[in-house]
PDB file of N, H, CA, C and O in Angstrom:
ATOM      1  N   UNK A   1      99.534  90.624  87.749  1.00  0.00           N
ATOM      2  CA  UNK A   1      99.432  91.684  86.761  1.00  0.00           C
ATOM      3  C   UNK A   1      98.911  92.965  87.399  1.00  0.00           C
ATOM      4  O   UNK A   1      99.382  94.058  87.084  1.00  0.00           O
ATOM      5  N   UNK A   2      97.938  92.830  88.294  1.00  0.00           N
ATOM      6  H   UNK A   2      97.555  91.942  88.550  1.00  0.00           H
ATOM      7  CA  UNK A   2      97.385  94.025  88.913  1.00  0.00           C
ATOM      8  C   UNK A   2      98.433  94.752  89.745  1.00  0.00           C
ATOM      9  O   UNK A   2      98.500  95.982  89.729  1.00  0.00           O
ATOM     10  N   UNK A   3      99.254  93.992  90.476  1.00  0.00           N
ATOM     11  H   UNK A   3      99.199  92.994  90.489  1.00  0.00           H
ATOM     12  CA  UNK A   3     100.287  94.626  91.298  1.00  0.00           C
ATOM     13  C   UNK A   3     101.250  95.409  90.433  1.00  0.00           C
ATOM     14  O   UNK A   3     101.623  96.530  90.778  1.00  0.00           O
ATOM     15  N   UNK A   4     101.653  94.843  89.329  1.00  0.00           N
ATOM     16  H   UNK A   4     101.350  93.932  89.048  1.00  0.00           H
ATOM     17  CA  UNK A   4     102.571  95.526  88.434  1.00  0.00           C
ATOM     18  C   UNK A   4     101.923  96.735  87.783  1.00  0.00           C
ATOM     19  O   UNK A   4     102.542  97.794  87.673  1.00  0.00           O
ATOM     20  N   UNK A   5     100.694  96.580  87.359  1.00  0.00           N
ATOM     21  H   UNK A   5     100.192  95.720  87.449  1.00  0.00           H
ATOM     22  CA  UNK A   5     100.012  97.639  86.613  1.00  0.00           C
ATOM     23  C   UNK A   5      99.571  98.811  87.490  1.00  0.00           C
ATOM     24  O   UNK A   5      99.706  99.966  87.085  1.00  0.00           O
ATOM     25  N   UNK A   6      99.055  98.535  88.667  1.00  0.00           N
ATOM     26  H   UNK A   6      98.945  97.597  88.996  1.00  0.00           H
ATOM     27  CA  UNK A   6      98.425  99.574  89.474  1.00  0.00           C
ATOM     28  C   UNK A   6      99.274 100.125  90.620  1.00  0.00           C
ATOM     29  O   UNK A   6      98.868 101.084  91.276  1.00  0.00           O
ATOM     30  N   UNK A   7     100.436  99.540  90.870  1.00  0.00           N
ATOM     31  H   UNK A   7     100.766  98.760  90.338  1.00  0.00           H
ATOM     32  CA  UNK A   7     101.239  99.954  92.011  1.00  0.00           C
ATOM     33  C   UNK A   7     101.579 101.444  91.984  1.00  0.00           C
ATOM     34  O   UNK A   7     101.408 102.133  92.990  1.00  0.00           O
ATOM     35  N   UNK A   8     102.054 101.946  90.853  1.00  0.00           N
ATOM     36  H   UNK A   8     102.192 101.387  90.035  1.00  0.00           H
ATOM     37  CA  UNK A   8     102.390 103.371  90.763  1.00  0.00           C
ATOM     38  C   UNK A   8     101.151 104.251  90.851  1.00  0.00           C
ATOM     39  O   UNK A   8     101.200 105.335  91.433  1.00  0.00           O
ATOM     40  N   UNK A   9     100.053 103.797  90.284  1.00  0.00           N
ATOM     41  H   UNK A   9     100.013 102.916  89.812  1.00  0.00           H
ATOM     42  CA  UNK A   9      98.803 104.551  90.376  1.00  0.00           C
ATOM     43  C   UNK A   9      98.356 104.651  91.831  1.00  0.00           C
ATOM     44  O   UNK A   9      97.964 105.723  92.292  1.00  0.00           O
ATOM     45  N   UNK A  10      98.415 103.540  92.549  1.00  0.00           N
ATOM     46  H   UNK A  10      98.734 102.669  92.175  1.00  0.00           H
ATOM     47  CA  UNK A  10      98.050 103.553  93.959  1.00  0.00           C
ATOM     48  C   UNK A  10      98.966 104.480  94.759  1.00  0.00           C
ATOM     49  O   UNK A  10      98.500 105.238  95.610  1.00  0.00           O
ATOM     50  N   UNK A  11     100.262 104.418  94.485  1.00  0.00           N
ATOM     51  H   UNK A  11     100.641 103.802  93.794  1.00  0.00           H
ATOM     52  CA  UNK A  11     101.217 105.289  95.179  1.00  0.00           C
ATOM     53  C   UNK A  11     100.906 106.757  94.892  1.00  0.00           C
ATOM     54  O   UNK A  11     100.969 107.589  95.797  1.00  0.00           O
ATOM     55  N   UNK A  12     100.571 107.081  93.644  1.00  0.00           N
ATOM     56  H   UNK A  12     100.519 106.405  92.909  1.00  0.00           H
ATOM     57  CA  UNK A  12     100.213 108.459  93.286  1.00  0.00           C
ATOM     58  C   UNK A  12      98.995 108.941  94.071  1.00  0.00           C
ATOM     59  O   UNK A  12      98.982 110.060  94.585  1.00  0.00           O
ATOM     60  N   UNK A  13      97.977 108.093  94.159  1.00  0.00           N
ATOM     61  H   UNK A  13      97.988 107.184  93.741  1.00  0.00           H
ATOM     62  CA  UNK A  13      96.745 108.455  94.854  1.00  0.00           C
ATOM     63  C   UNK A  13      97.017 108.669  96.346  1.00  0.00           C
ATOM     64  O   UNK A  13      96.554 109.648  96.932  1.00  0.00           O
ATOM     65  N   UNK A  14      97.763 107.757  96.948  1.00  0.00           N
ATOM     66  H   UNK A  14      98.139 106.962  96.471  1.00  0.00           H
ATOM     67  CA  UNK A  14      98.079 107.876  98.369  1.00  0.00           C
ATOM     68  C   UNK A  14      98.902 109.139  98.628  1.00  0.00           C
ATOM     69  O   UNK A  14      98.662 109.857  99.598  1.00  0.00           O
ATOM     70  N   UNK A  15      99.867 109.402  97.756  1.00  0.00           N
ATOM     71  H   UNK A  15     100.062 108.819  96.968  1.00  0.00           H
ATOM     72  CA  UNK A  15     100.727 110.572  97.906  1.00  0.00           C
ATOM     73  C   UNK A  15      99.906 111.864  97.795  1.00  0.00           C
ATOM     74  O   UNK A  15     100.090 112.786  98.589  1.00  0.00           O
ATOM     75  N   UNK A  16      99.010 111.927  96.820  1.00  0.00           N
ATOM     76  H   UNK A  16      98.861 111.177  96.175  1.00  0.00           H
ATOM     77  CA  UNK A  16      98.153 113.107  96.671  1.00  0.00           C
ATOM     78  C   UNK A  16      97.247 113.282  97.889  1.00  0.00           C
ATOM     79  O   UNK A  16      97.088 114.392  98.396  1.00  0.00           O
ATOM     80  N   UNK A  17      96.662 112.194  98.351  1.00  0.00           N
ATOM     81  H   UNK A  17      96.791 111.292  97.940  1.00  0.00           H
ATOM     82  CA  UNK A  17      95.766 112.244  99.502  1.00  0.00           C
ATOM     83  C   UNK A  17      96.503 112.722 100.756  1.00  0.00           C
ATOM     84  O   UNK A  17      95.933 113.422 101.593  1.00  0.00           O
ATOM     85  N   UNK A  18      97.776 112.334 100.871  1.00  0.00           N
ATOM     86  H   UNK A  18      98.239 111.766 100.191  1.00  0.00           H
ATOM     87  CA  UNK A  18      98.580 112.660 102.051  1.00  0.00           C
ATOM     88  C   UNK A  18      99.331 113.984 101.901  1.00  0.00           C
ATOM     89  O   UNK A  18     100.102 114.364 102.783  1.00  0.00           O
ATOM     90  N   UNK A  19      99.108 114.682 100.791  1.00  0.00           N
ATOM     91  H   UNK A  19      98.482 114.373 100.075  1.00  0.00           H
ATOM     92  CA  UNK A  19      99.759 115.975 100.537  1.00  0.00           C
ATOM     93  C   UNK A  19     101.282 115.888 100.575  1.00  0.00           C
ATOM     94  O   UNK A  19     101.939 116.794 101.086  1.00  0.00           O
ATOM     95  N   UNK A  20     101.846 114.812 100.043  1.00  0.00           N
ATOM     96  H   UNK A  20     101.312 114.076  99.627  1.00  0.00           H
ATOM     97  CA  UNK A  20     103.305 114.632  99.933  1.00  0.00           C
ATOM     98  C   UNK A  20     104.023 114.724 101.272  1.00  0.00           C
ATOM     99  O   UNK A  20     105.148 115.219 101.337  1.00  0.00           O
ATOM    100  N   UNK A  21     103.393 114.260 102.326  1.00  0.00           N
ATOM    101  H   UNK A  21     102.479 113.857 102.273  1.00  0.00           H
ATOM    102  CA  UNK A  21     103.966 114.336 103.670  1.00  0.00           C
ATOM    103  C   UNK A  21     105.182 113.417 103.833  1.00  0.00           C
ATOM    104  O   UNK A  21     106.130 113.770 104.534  1.00  0.00           O
ATOM    105  N   UNK A  22     105.162 112.257 103.200  1.00  0.00           N
ATOM    106  H   UNK A  22     104.392 111.971 102.631  1.00  0.00           H
ATOM    107  CA  UNK A  22     106.230 111.264 103.339  1.00  0.00           C
ATOM    108  C   UNK A  22     107.028 111.156 102.048  1.00  0.00           C
ATOM    109  O   UNK A  22     106.696 111.794 101.050  1.00  0.00           O
ATOM    110  N   UNK A  23     108.082 110.346 102.073  1.00  0.00           N
ATOM    111  H   UNK A  23     108.352 109.828 102.884  1.00  0.00           H
ATOM    112  CA  UNK A  23     108.904 110.146 100.875  1.00  0.00           C
ATOM    113  C   UNK A  23     108.159 109.303  99.845  1.00  0.00           C
ATOM    114  O   UNK A  23     107.242 108.559 100.192  1.00  0.00           O
ATOM    115  N   UNK A  24     108.548 109.417  98.598  1.00  0.00           N
ATOM    116  H   UNK A  24     109.293 110.021  98.316  1.00  0.00           H
ATOM    117  CA  UNK A  24     107.917 108.634  97.524  1.00  0.00           C
ATOM    118  C   UNK A  24     108.065 107.138  97.790  1.00  0.00           C
ATOM    119  O   UNK A  24     107.135 106.371  97.543  1.00  0.00           O
ATOM    120  N   UNK A  25     109.219 106.722  98.289  1.00  0.00           N
ATOM    121  H   UNK A  25     109.975 107.346  98.490  1.00  0.00           H
ATOM    122  CA  UNK A  25     109.432 105.297  98.552  1.00  0.00           C
ATOM    123  C   UNK A  25     108.447 104.769  99.584  1.00  0.00           C
ATOM    124  O   UNK A  25     108.063 103.601  99.532  1.00  0.00           O
ATOM    125  N   UNK A  26     108.037 105.613 100.517  1.00  0.00           N
ATOM    126  H   UNK A  26     108.349 106.562 100.559  1.00  0.00           H
ATOM    127  CA  UNK A  26     107.045 105.196 101.508  1.00  0.00           C
ATOM    128  C   UNK A  26     105.697 104.956 100.849  1.00  0.00           C
ATOM    129  O   UNK A  26     105.030 103.965 101.143  1.00  0.00           O
ATOM    130  N   UNK A  27     105.288 105.860  99.955  1.00  0.00           N
ATOM    131  H   UNK A  27     105.830 106.666  99.716  1.00  0.00           H
ATOM    132  CA  UNK A  27     104.009 105.678  99.251  1.00  0.00           C
ATOM    133  C   UNK A  27     104.049 104.440  98.354  1.00  0.00           C
ATOM    134  O   UNK A  27     103.053 103.725  98.240  1.00  0.00           O
ATOM    135  N   UNK A  28     105.175 104.190  97.730  1.00  0.00           N
ATOM    136  H   UNK A  28     105.984 104.771  97.823  1.00  0.00           H
ATOM    137  CA  UNK A  28     105.303 102.995  96.897  1.00  0.00           C
ATOM    138  C   UNK A  28     105.228 101.738  97.747  1.00  0.00           C
ATOM    139  O   UNK A  28     104.625 100.747  97.335  1.00  0.00           O
ATOM    140  N   UNK A  29     105.834 101.767  98.928  1.00  0.00           N
ATOM    141  H   UNK A  29     106.324 102.572  99.263  1.00  0.00           H
ATOM    142  CA  UNK A  29     105.765 100.615  99.826  1.00  0.00           C
ATOM    143  C   UNK A  29     104.333 100.392 100.305  1.00  0.00           C
ATOM    144  O   UNK A  29     103.865  99.255 100.352  1.00  0.00           O
ATOM    145  N   UNK A  30     103.645 101.460 100.656  1.00  0.00           N
ATOM    146  H   UNK A  30     104.025 102.384 100.618  1.00  0.00           H
ATOM    147  CA  UNK A  30     102.259 101.336 101.107  1.00  0.00           C
ATOM    148  C   UNK A  30     101.389 100.743  99.999  1.00  0.00           C
ATOM    149  O   UNK A  30     100.458  99.986 100.275  1.00  0.00           O
ATOM    150  N   UNK A  31     101.691 101.085  98.753  1.00  0.00           N
ATOM    151  H   UNK A  31     102.447 101.700  98.529  1.00  0.00           H
ATOM    152  CA  UNK A  31     100.937 100.521  97.627  1.00  0.00           C
ATOM    153  C   UNK A  31     101.108  99.010  97.549  1.00  0.00           C
ATOM    154  O   UNK A  31     100.251  98.318  96.999  1.00  0.00           O
ATOM    155  N   UNK A  32     102.215  98.486  98.096  1.00  0.00           N
ATOM    156  H   UNK A  32     102.911  99.048  98.543  1.00  0.00           H
ATOM    157  CA  UNK A  32     102.428  97.041  98.108  1.00  0.00           C
ATOM    158  C   UNK A  32     101.544  96.338  99.125  1.00  0.00           C
ATOM    159  O   UNK A  32     101.311  95.135  99.002  1.00  0.00           O
ATOM    160  N   UNK A  33     101.044  97.057 100.130  1.00  0.00           N
ATOM    161  H   UNK A  33     101.234  98.034 100.230  1.00  0.00           H
ATOM    162  CA  UNK A  33     100.200  96.416 101.143  1.00  0.00           C
ATOM    163  C   UNK A  33      98.995  95.798 100.448  1.00  0.00           C
ATOM    164  O   UNK A  33      98.221  96.500  99.797  1.00  0.00           O
ATOM    165  N   UNK A  34      98.843  94.532 100.579  1.00  0.00           N
ATOM    166  H   UNK A  34      99.472  93.961 101.107  1.00  0.00           H
ATOM    167  CA  UNK A  34      97.745  93.827  99.920  1.00  0.00           C
ATOM    168  C   UNK A  34      98.082  93.329  98.532  1.00  0.00           C
ATOM    169  O   UNK A  34      97.336  92.534  97.961  1.00  0.00           O
ATOM    170  N   UNK A  35      99.200  93.786  97.980  1.00  0.00           N
ATOM    171  H   UNK A  35      99.806  94.432  98.445  1.00  0.00           H
ATOM    172  CA  UNK A  35      99.598  93.337  96.642  1.00  0.00           C
ATOM    173  C   UNK A  35     100.754  92.342  96.696  1.00  0.00           C
ATOM    174  O   UNK A  35     101.043  91.673  95.703  1.00  0.00           O
ATOM    175  N   UNK A  36     101.401  92.243  97.824  1.00  0.00           N
ATOM    176  H   UNK A  36     101.166  92.786  98.630  1.00  0.00           H
ATOM    177  CA  UNK A  36     102.573  91.381  97.933  1.00  0.00           C
ATOM    178  C   UNK A  36     102.221  90.011  98.454  1.00  0.00           C
ATOM    179  O   UNK A  36     102.031  89.069  97.684  1.00  0.00           O
ATOM    180  N   UNK A  37     102.136  89.904  99.764  1.00  0.00           N
ATOM    181  H   UNK A  37     102.291  90.670 100.389  1.00  0.00           H
ATOM    182  CA  UNK A  37     101.850  88.624 100.372  1.00  0.00           C
ATOM    183  C   UNK A  37     100.354  88.476 100.576  1.00  0.00           C
ATOM    184  O   UNK A  37      99.651  89.429 100.912  1.00  0.00           O
ATOM    185  N   UNK A  38      99.890  87.260 100.365  1.00  0.00           N
ATOM    186  H   UNK A  38     100.461  86.486 100.092  1.00  0.00           H
ATOM    187  CA  UNK A  38      98.476  86.956 100.564  1.00  0.00           C
ATOM    188  C   UNK A  38      98.366  85.844 101.595  1.00  0.00           C
ATOM    189  O   UNK A  38      99.375  85.468 102.191  1.00  0.00           O
ATOM    190  N   UNK A  39      97.212  85.324 101.817  1.00  0.00           N
ATOM    191  H   UNK A  39      96.392  85.629 101.333  1.00  0.00           H
ATOM    192  CA  UNK A  39      96.972  84.328 102.865  1.00  0.00           C
ATOM    193  C   UNK A  39      97.871  83.113 102.757  1.00  0.00           C
ATOM    194  O   UNK A  39      98.372  82.777 101.684  1.00  0.00           O
ATOM    195  N   UNK A  40      98.064  82.458 103.907  1.00  0.00           N
ATOM    196  H   UNK A  40      97.657  82.732 104.778  1.00  0.00           H
ATOM    197  CA  UNK A  40      98.771  81.182 103.996  1.00  0.00           C
ATOM    198  C   UNK A  40     100.187  81.245 103.456  1.00  0.00           C
ATOM    199  O   UNK A  40     100.652  80.302 102.815  1.00  0.00           O
ATOM    200  N   UNK A  41     100.879  82.351 103.711  1.00  0.00           N
ATOM    201  H   UNK A  41     100.501  83.116 104.232  1.00  0.00           H
ATOM    202  CA  UNK A  41     102.272  82.537 103.304  1.00  0.00           C
ATOM    203  C   UNK A  41     102.488  82.408 101.799  1.00  0.00           C
ATOM    204  O   UNK A  41     103.578  82.042 101.359  1.00  0.00           O
ATOM    205  N   UNK A  42     101.472  82.702 101.018  1.00  0.00           N
ATOM    206  H   UNK A  42     100.587  82.999 101.375  1.00  0.00           H
ATOM    207  CA  UNK A  42     101.606  82.741  99.574  1.00  0.00           C
ATOM    208  C   UNK A  42     101.849  84.185  99.165  1.00  0.00           C
ATOM    209  O   UNK A  42     101.529  85.111  99.910  1.00  0.00           O
ATOM    210  N   UNK A  43     102.409  84.371  97.991  1.00  0.00           N
ATOM    211  H   UNK A  43     102.669  83.618  97.386  1.00  0.00           H
ATOM    212  CA  UNK A  43     102.661  85.734  97.528  1.00  0.00           C
ATOM    213  C   UNK A  43     102.343  85.853  96.047  1.00  0.00           C
ATOM    214  O   UNK A  43     102.246  84.862  95.323  1.00  0.00           O
ATOM    215  N   UNK A  44     102.183  87.103  95.622  1.00  0.00           N
ATOM    216  H   UNK A  44     102.261  87.908  96.210  1.00  0.00           H
ATOM    217  CA  UNK A  44     101.896  87.359  94.219  1.00  0.00           C
ATOM    218  C   UNK A  44     103.160  87.183  93.390  1.00  0.00           C
ATOM    219  O   UNK A  44     104.267  87.211  93.928  1.00  0.00           O
ATOM    220  N   UNK A  45     103.002  87.004  92.102  1.00  0.00           N
ATOM    221  H   UNK A  45     102.103  86.981  91.665  1.00  0.00           H
ATOM    222  CA  UNK A  45     104.143  86.868  91.196  1.00  0.00           C
ATOM    223  C   UNK A  45     104.976  88.141  91.209  1.00  0.00           C
ATOM    224  O   UNK A  45     106.205  88.079  91.175  1.00  0.00           O
ATOM    225  N   UNK A  46     104.319  89.292  91.257  1.00  0.00           N
ATOM    226  H   UNK A  46     103.320  89.343  91.284  1.00  0.00           H
ATOM    227  CA  UNK A  46     105.045  90.566  91.282  1.00  0.00           C
ATOM    228  C   UNK A  46     105.940  90.637  92.517  1.00  0.00           C
ATOM    229  O   UNK A  46     107.078  91.098  92.425  1.00  0.00           O
ATOM    230  N   UNK A  47     105.446  90.190  93.663  1.00  0.00           N
ATOM    231  H   UNK A  47     104.522  89.815  93.737  1.00  0.00           H
ATOM    232  CA  UNK A  47     106.242  90.188  94.895  1.00  0.00           C
ATOM    233  C   UNK A  47     107.408  89.215  94.759  1.00  0.00           C
ATOM    234  O   UNK A  47     108.527  89.527  95.166  1.00  0.00           O
ATOM    235  N   UNK A  48     107.157  88.057  94.201  1.00  0.00           N
ATOM    236  H   UNK A  48     106.247  87.803  93.871  1.00  0.00           H
ATOM    237  CA  UNK A  48     108.200  87.051  94.016  1.00  0.00           C
ATOM    238  C   UNK A  48     109.290  87.539  93.071  1.00  0.00           C
ATOM    239  O   UNK A  48     110.443  87.122  93.184  1.00  0.00           O
ATOM    240  N   UNK A  49     108.934  88.419  92.143  1.00  0.00           N
ATOM    241  H   UNK A  49     107.998  88.758  92.052  1.00  0.00           H
ATOM    242  CA  UNK A  49     109.911  88.931  91.184  1.00  0.00           C
ATOM    243  C   UNK A  49     110.851  89.979  91.783  1.00  0.00           C
ATOM    244  O   UNK A  49     111.854  90.336  91.166  1.00  0.00           O
ATOM    245  N   UNK A  50     110.529  90.471  92.980  1.00  0.00           N
ATOM    246  H   UNK A  50     109.714  90.180  93.481  1.00  0.00           H
ATOM    247  CA  UNK A  50     111.416  91.412  93.646  1.00  0.00           C
ATOM    248  C   UNK A  50     112.581  90.661  94.280  1.00  0.00           C
ATOM    249  O   UNK A  50     112.460  89.486  94.628  1.00  0.00           O
ATOM    250  N   UNK A  51     113.694  91.339  94.424  1.00  0.00           N
ATOM    251  H   UNK A  51     113.793  92.294  94.142  1.00  0.00           H
ATOM    252  CA  UNK A  51     114.812  90.727  95.141  1.00  0.00           C
ATOM    253  C   UNK A  51     114.472  90.684  96.624  1.00  0.00           C
ATOM    254  O   UNK A  51     113.568  91.382  97.083  1.00  0.00           O
ATOM    255  N   UNK A  52     115.200  89.860  97.367  1.00  0.00           N
ATOM    256  H   UNK A  52     115.934  89.293  96.995  1.00  0.00           H
ATOM    257  CA  UNK A  52     114.969  89.794  98.809  1.00  0.00           C
ATOM    258  C   UNK A  52     115.218  91.159  99.437  1.00  0.00           C
ATOM    259  O   UNK A  52     114.489  91.564 100.342  1.00  0.00           O
ATOM    260  N   UNK A  53     116.232  91.871  98.972  1.00  0.00           N
ATOM    261  H   UNK A  53     116.824  91.543  98.237  1.00  0.00           H
ATOM    262  CA  UNK A  53     116.536  93.205  99.512  1.00  0.00           C
ATOM    263  C   UNK A  53     115.383  94.172  99.269  1.00  0.00           C
ATOM    264  O   UNK A  53     115.049  94.966 100.149  1.00  0.00           O
ATOM    265  N   UNK A  54     114.771  94.117  98.090  1.00  0.00           N
ATOM    266  H   UNK A  54     115.042  93.472  97.375  1.00  0.00           H
ATOM    267  CA  UNK A  54     113.615  94.979  97.787  1.00  0.00           C
ATOM    268  C   UNK A  54     112.429  94.622  98.674  1.00  0.00           C
ATOM    269  O   UNK A  54     111.759  95.507  99.207  1.00  0.00           O
ATOM    270  N   UNK A  55     112.168  93.320  98.832  1.00  0.00           N
ATOM    271  H   UNK A  55     112.712  92.601  98.399  1.00  0.00           H
ATOM    272  CA  UNK A  55     111.080  92.878  99.697  1.00  0.00           C
ATOM    273  C   UNK A  55     111.300  93.344 101.135  1.00  0.00           C
ATOM    274  O   UNK A  55     110.373  93.812 101.794  1.00  0.00           O
ATOM    275  N   UNK A  56     112.534  93.210 101.610  1.00  0.00           N
ATOM    276  H   UNK A  56     113.288  92.830 101.074  1.00  0.00           H
ATOM    277  CA  UNK A  56     112.844  93.602 102.981  1.00  0.00           C
ATOM    278  C   UNK A  56     112.702  95.104 103.184  1.00  0.00           C
ATOM    279  O   UNK A  56     112.207  95.545 104.221  1.00  0.00           O
ATOM    280  N   UNK A  57     113.132  95.894 102.200  1.00  0.00           N
ATOM    281  H   UNK A  57     113.534  95.536 101.358  1.00  0.00           H
ATOM    282  CA  UNK A  57     113.009  97.355 102.297  1.00  0.00           C
ATOM    283  C   UNK A  57     111.536  97.758 102.365  1.00  0.00           C
ATOM    284  O   UNK A  57     111.165  98.618 103.164  1.00  0.00           O
ATOM    285  N   UNK A  58     110.703  97.146 101.540  1.00  0.00           N
ATOM    286  H   UNK A  58     111.004  96.447 100.891  1.00  0.00           H
ATOM    287  CA  UNK A  58     109.268  97.439 101.547  1.00  0.00           C
ATOM    288  C   UNK A  58     108.654  97.025 102.874  1.00  0.00           C
ATOM    289  O   UNK A  58     107.878  97.776 103.465  1.00  0.00           O
ATOM    290  N   UNK A  59     108.997  95.839 103.341  1.00  0.00           N
ATOM    291  H   UNK A  59     109.627  95.229 102.861  1.00  0.00           H
ATOM    292  CA  UNK A  59     108.479  95.354 104.621  1.00  0.00           C
ATOM    293  C   UNK A  59     108.878  96.278 105.760  1.00  0.00           C
ATOM    294  O   UNK A  59     108.061  96.572 106.633  1.00  0.00           O
ATOM    295  N   UNK A  60     110.120  96.738 105.763  1.00  0.00           N
ATOM    296  H   UNK A  60     110.783  96.499 105.054  1.00  0.00           H
ATOM    297  CA  UNK A  60     110.582  97.646 106.814  1.00  0.00           C
ATOM    298  C   UNK A  60     109.808  98.962 106.802  1.00  0.00           C
ATOM    299  O   UNK A  60     109.415  99.465 107.854  1.00  0.00           O
ATOM    300  N   UNK A  61     109.590  99.516 105.611  1.00  0.00           N
ATOM    301  H   UNK A  61     109.909  99.108 104.756  1.00  0.00           H
ATOM    302  CA  UNK A  61     108.828 100.767 105.506  1.00  0.00           C
ATOM    303  C   UNK A  61     107.397 100.563 105.973  1.00  0.00           C
ATOM    304  O   UNK A  61     106.858 101.399 106.698  1.00  0.00           O
ATOM    305  N   UNK A  62     106.775  99.460 105.565  1.00  0.00           N
ATOM    306  H   UNK A  62     107.213  98.781 104.976  1.00  0.00           H
ATOM    307  CA  UNK A  62     105.404  99.182 105.999  1.00  0.00           C
ATOM    308  C   UNK A  62     105.326  99.034 107.515  1.00  0.00           C
ATOM    309  O   UNK A  62     104.410  99.557 108.150  1.00  0.00           O
ATOM    310  N   UNK A  63     106.276  98.330 108.083  1.00  0.00           N
ATOM    311  H   UNK A  63     107.020  97.905 107.567  1.00  0.00           H
ATOM    312  CA  UNK A  63     106.282  98.156 109.536  1.00  0.00           C
ATOM    313  C   UNK A  63     106.472  99.481 110.256  1.00  0.00           C
ATOM    314  O   UNK A  63     105.847  99.723 111.288  1.00  0.00           O
ATOM    315  N   UNK A  64     107.328 100.336 109.721  1.00  0.00           N
ATOM    316  H   UNK A  64     107.836 100.139 108.882  1.00  0.00           H
ATOM    317  CA  UNK A  64     107.629 101.606 110.368  1.00  0.00           C
ATOM    318  C   UNK A  64     106.498 102.621 110.243  1.00  0.00           C
ATOM    319  O   UNK A  64     106.148 103.281 111.221  1.00  0.00           O
ATOM    320  N   UNK A  65     105.925 102.750 109.046  1.00  0.00           N
ATOM    321  H   UNK A  65     106.209 102.213 108.252  1.00  0.00           H
ATOM    322  CA  UNK A  65     104.964 103.815 108.791  1.00  0.00           C
ATOM    323  C   UNK A  65     103.516 103.368 108.719  1.00  0.00           C
ATOM    324  O   UNK A  65     102.614 104.142 109.040  1.00  0.00           O
ATOM    325  N   UNK A  66     103.285 102.161 108.311  1.00  0.00           N
ATOM    326  H   UNK A  66     104.018 101.533 108.049  1.00  0.00           H
ATOM    327  CA  UNK A  66     101.921 101.740 108.026  1.00  0.00           C
ATOM    328  C   UNK A  66     101.325 100.936 109.175  1.00  0.00           C
ATOM    329  O   UNK A  66     100.233 101.250 109.649  1.00  0.00           O
ATOM    330  N   UNK A  67     102.027  99.911 109.624  1.00  0.00           N
ATOM    331  H   UNK A  67     102.914  99.656 109.239  1.00  0.00           H
ATOM    332  CA  UNK A  67     101.481  99.035 110.649  1.00  0.00           C
ATOM    333  C   UNK A  67     101.769  99.538 112.061  1.00  0.00           C
ATOM    334  O   UNK A  67     100.931  99.377 112.948  1.00  0.00           O
ATOM    335  N   UNK A  68     102.930 100.141 112.289  1.00  0.00           N
ATOM    336  H   UNK A  68     103.611 100.272 111.568  1.00  0.00           H
ATOM    337  CA  UNK A  68     103.319 100.554 113.632  1.00  0.00           C
ATOM    338  C   UNK A  68     103.428 102.063 113.790  1.00  0.00           C
ATOM    339  O   UNK A  68     103.868 102.542 114.835  1.00  0.00           O
ATOM    340  N   UNK A  69     103.045 102.802 112.793  1.00  0.00           N
ATOM    341  H   UNK A  69     102.687 102.413 111.944  1.00  0.00           H
ATOM    342  CA  UNK A  69     103.197 104.250 112.833  1.00  0.00           C
ATOM    343  C   UNK A  69     102.186 104.903 113.780  1.00  0.00           C
ATOM    344  O   UNK A  69     101.279 104.259 114.305  1.00  0.00           O
ATOM    345  N   UNK A  70     102.380 106.183 113.969  1.00  0.00           N
ATOM    346  H   UNK A  70     103.118 106.706 113.542  1.00  0.00           H
ATOM    347  CA  UNK A  70     101.466 106.919 114.832  1.00  0.00           C
ATOM    348  C   UNK A  70     100.133 107.108 114.122  1.00  0.00           C
ATOM    349  O   UNK A  70     100.055 107.073 112.894  1.00  0.00           O
ATOM    350  N   UNK A  71      99.112 107.304 114.898  1.00  0.00           N
ATOM    351  H   UNK A  71      99.175 107.333 115.896  1.00  0.00           H
ATOM    352  CA  UNK A  71      97.791 107.495 114.345  1.00  0.00           C
ATOM    353  C   UNK A  71      97.102 108.647 115.064  1.00  0.00           C
ATOM    354  O   UNK A  71      97.202 108.776 116.284  1.00  0.00           O
ATOM    355  N   UNK A  72      96.418 109.465 114.317  1.00  0.00           N
ATOM    356  H   UNK A  72      96.337 109.360 113.325  1.00  0.00           H
ATOM    357  CA  UNK A  72      95.648 110.552 114.895  1.00  0.00           C
ATOM    358  C   UNK A  72      94.181 110.171 115.070  1.00  0.00           C
ATOM    359  O   UNK A  72      93.348 111.002 115.435  1.00  0.00           O
ATOM    360  N   UNK A  73      93.880 108.899 114.804  1.00  0.00           N
ATOM    361  H   UNK A  73      94.556 108.224 114.508  1.00  0.00           H
ATOM    362  CA  UNK A  73      92.498 108.432 114.921  1.00  0.00           C
ATOM    363  C   UNK A  73      92.153 108.185 116.376  1.00  0.00           C
ATOM    364  O   UNK A  73      92.995 107.722 117.145  1.00  0.00           O
ATOM    365  N   UNK A  74      90.964 108.480 116.747  1.00  0.00           N
ATOM    366  H   UNK A  74      90.281 108.856 116.122  1.00  0.00           H
ATOM    367  CA  UNK A  74      90.497 108.235 118.123  1.00  0.00           C
ATOM    368  C   UNK A  74      89.445 107.159 118.135  1.00  0.00           C
ATOM    369  O   UNK A  74      88.930 106.812 119.198  1.00  0.00           O
TER     370      UNK A  74
END
């Protein structure tokens, strides 16, 4: 329920914080981080309700921008 209810809110907050630097779909994918898959290869009901294509698109965006993206942190 939380993933369904708060996903757009989280995407809005991330997008505002980032000053709209990336596409909306990227912010929506980032909002899925922590809401989709959980420990031991289990997943939330909201994640399970997505099609495989939707899951793969989100995973690809997360891998590209969130987990493997560039960082300005030192």
